[in-house]
C-alpha positions in Angstrom: 89.8 -54.9 131.0 88.9 -55.4 127.7 90.0 -55.0 123.9 89.3 -52.5 121.6 90.0 -51.7 118.0 90.6 -48.9 115.3 92.3 -47.2 112.5 93.6 -43.9 112.9 96.1 -40.5 112.4 98.9 -40.0 114.7 97.8 -36.6 116.2 101.6 -36.1 118.0 103.4 -38.0 120.5 105.4 -37.1 124.2 108.1 -38.6 126.0 106.8 -40.7 129.3 109.6 -42.4 131.2 113.5 -43.9 129.7 111.1 -45.7 126.9 107.6 -44.9 126.5 104.8 -42.3 124.7 102.0 -41.1 125.2 100.2 -41.4 121.1 97.7 -39.0 121.1 95.3 -40.6 117.5 92.0 -39.3 116.1 90.5 -42.9 115.6 87.8 -43.4 113.4 85.4 -45.2 116.2 86.1 -43.5 119.1 87.4 -39.7 118.5 90.1 -38.6 120.5 92.6 -40.9 121.7 95.9 -41.2 124.2 97.4 -44.3 124.8 100.8 -45.2 126.3 103.1 -47.2 124.0 105.8 -49.4 126.2 109.4 -49.2 124.5 108.9 -47.1 121.5 111.8 -45.2 122.1 114.2 -47.6 121.5 116.6 -47.0 118.7 115.7 -51.6 117.3 111.8 -50.7 117.7 109.7 -51.4 114.8 106.4 -50.3 117.0 107.7 -47.3 118.0 108.8 -46.9 113.9 105.1 -47.5 113.3 103.0 -44.3 115.9 104.9 -41.0 114.8 103.3 -37.9 113.6 100.9 -39.1 110.0 100.8 -42.0 110.4 97.3 -43.6 109.7 97.5 -47.0 111.3 95.1 -49.6 112.4 95.6 -49.8 116.5 95.0 -51.9 119.2 94.6 -50.4 122.7 94.1 -53.0 126.5 91.5 -50.9 128.9 91.2 -51.7 132.3 87.4 -51.0 132.3 84.7 -51.9 129.9 85.5 -48.5 127.8 88.4 -47.8 126.3 88.4 -44.2 127.8 88.6 -43.8 131.4 90.2 -43.2 134.9 94.1 -44.2 133.3 95.3 -44.3 129.2 95.2 -47.5 127.6 97.8 -49.2 126.8 98.7 -49.1 123.2 99.2 -52.8 122.3 99.8 -52.7 118.8 99.8 -51.6 115.4 100.0 -52.4 111.6 100.1 -49.6 108.9 97.5 -48.6 106.6 99.3 -45.5 104.6 102.5 -44.6 105.7 101.5 -40.2 104.7 104.9 -39.2 107.0 107.4 -40.9 104.9 106.0 -37.8 101.5 105.3 -35.2 104.3 108.2 -34.4 106.8 111.4 -34.4 103.4 109.3 -31.7 102.3 108.3 -28.4 104.5 105.9 -26.8 102.4 104.1 -29.9 103.5 104.7 -30.8 106.4 104.4 -27.3 107.3 100.7 -27.1 106.4 100.5 -30.9 107.8 101.5 -29.7 111.4 98.9 -27.4 111.3 96.2 -29.7 110.5 97.1 -31.8 112.4 97.1 -29.5 115.5 93.3 -28.2 113.9 91.9 -31.9 113.8 93.1 -32.3 117.8 91.1 -29.1 118.7 88.0 -30.2 117.3 88.2 -32.9 118.9 88.4 -31.1 122.4 86.1 -34.4 124.6 88.0 -37.6 123.8 85.9 -40.8 124.0 83.5 -39.1 121.7 83.2 -40.2 118.0 84.1 -37.2 114.8 84.5 -39.5 111.9 83.6 -37.0 109.6 86.9 -34.5 111.1 88.6 -38.4 111.1 88.4 -38.3 107.1 88.7 -35.1 106.9 92.0 -35.4 108.3 92.5 -39.0 106.0 91.9 -37.6 103.0 93.9 -34.6 104.0 96.8 -35.9 104.0 96.4 -38.4 101.4 95.9 -35.1 99.4 99.2 -33.3 100.5 100.8 -36.9 100.8 100.5 -37.3 97.1 101.5 -33.5 95.8 98.3 -33.2 94.0 97.2 -29.1 95.3 99.7 -27.2 96.6 99.8 -27.4 100.2 99.1 -24.0 101.5 95.7 -24.5 99.7 95.3 -28.4 100.6 95.6 -26.6 103.9 93.2 -23.2 103.7 90.7 -26.2 101.6 90.9 -28.8 105.1 90.9 -25.4 108.1 87.1 -25.0 106.3 85.7 -27.6 106.2 86.1 -28.5 109.2 84.3 -25.3 109.9 81.9 -26.7 108.4 81.9 -30.1 109.8 82.2 -28.7 113.3 78.8 -26.6 112.1 80.9 -23.1 111.8 80.3 -22.7 108.0 81.1 -19.8 106.1 78.5 -18.2 103.8 81.0 -17.0 100.2 78.1 -16.0 98.9 74.5 -15.2 100.3 74.5 -12.8 103.4 75.0 -14.7 106.2 72.9 -12.6 108.7 70.0 -12.1 106.6 70.1 -14.5 103.6 69.8 -11.7 100.9 71.1 -13.3 97.8 75.1 -13.2 96.7 76.9 -11.8 95.5 78.0 -9.6 98.9 80.8 -7.4 98.7 81.6 -7.1 102.3 83.0 -9.7 104.6 82.9 -10.3 109.1 84.3 -12.6 110.8 82.2 -12.8 113.8 78.9 -12.3 111.5 80.2 -15.5 110.1 81.0 -14.4 105.7 79.9 -12.8 104.1 77.2 -10.1 104.5 74.8 -7.4 102.6 75.1 -3.5 103.1 72.4 -3.0 105.3 73.5 -6.0 107.7 77.5 -4.6 107.7 78.9 -4.7 111.3 81.4 -2.9 112.4 85.5 -4.2 111.6 83.8 -5.6 108.0 86.6 -5.3 105.5 86.3 -6.0 101.7 87.8 -8.2 100.2 88.3 -9.0 96.4 86.0 -11.0 94.7 89.0 -13.0 93.4 89.4 -14.1 97.1 85.9 -14.8 97.8 85.4 -16.9 95.2 88.2 -19.3 96.0 87.3 -19.7 99.6 84.0 -20.5 97.6 86.1 -23.0 95.5 88.0 -24.7 98.6 85.1 -25.7 100.5 83.4 -27.0 98.0 85.9 -29.0 96.2 86.7 -26.8 92.8 90.1 -27.3 93.0 90.2 -26.0 89.2 89.3 -22.7 89.9 91.5 -22.9 93.6 94.2 -23.5 91.7 94.3 -20.9 89.4 94.1 -18.8 91.5 97.0 -15.5 91.5 99.2 -16.1 94.5 98.2 -12.5 96.1 94.3 -13.7 96.2 95.7 -17.2 97.5 97.2 -14.4 100.7 94.1 -12.1 101.2 91.9 -15.3 101.1 94.8 -17.6 103.7 93.9 -14.3 105.9 90.5 -14.5 105.6 89.8 -18.8 106.6 92.9 -17.6 109.4 91.0 -15.4 110.7 87.9 -16.9 110.3 89.3 -20.4 112.6 90.7 -18.4 115.4 87.3 -16.6 116.2 85.7 -20.0 116.4 88.6 -21.5 118.3 88.7 -18.6 120.4 92.7 -19.0 120.4 95.5 -18.9 117.8 97.4 -22.6 116.1 100.3 -22.2 116.7 101.8 -24.4 113.8 99.9 -21.0 111.5 103.3 -19.0 112.1 104.8 -21.4 110.2 103.1 -22.4 107.1 104.2 -21.0 103.6 101.7 -19.2 101.7 103.6 -18.4 98.0 
């Protein structure tokens, strides 16, 4: 029997029995972890209030073996709030839908429980912090998060040099299957010709150039979001259910 302590973001919750829940966390040190929280569905449970989606918490787990993730689910025995991001997110529909898509993306990219995914964890913490503060449009924050999640998981798209032969950019064509922009010689069936503004926006979101991103026209934002969604779905092999609810202005 062992105690483990970690910080994490609550990704989702599931009902268990009459008063319990299974909580899915993305933690700093142990990656994705599912744990049982006893009695958290009782009305007066302060413990349960700290274990809602979007919450950033310091959490203690109790596991029956020497490893946190083993044959059975560990127990979540204690939690302390680090940052209650949900308070500012759940009351605003655009933020809520964008945030929900971010949580689902983080869970999909950490499909092996117990394996550390520090970069994905830090991306999610930073993304939820920015979203809760309302520093940029929620759909822009989401697209930036999706692009950076793809990058840290080995699927970084190219928005300048040809993704196939490396020809210096700018290049006109874009192919999801090829990995981003491609030159005329490398053009493959299914390639599209996005506007330079949309490609520039995606490059800005990937690199953190918020001045360029915030100034982009709505039509180019929608075009860029379509490319991000197509690229994400290609690499995840099935779509995110939550993306259909995201507002793209």
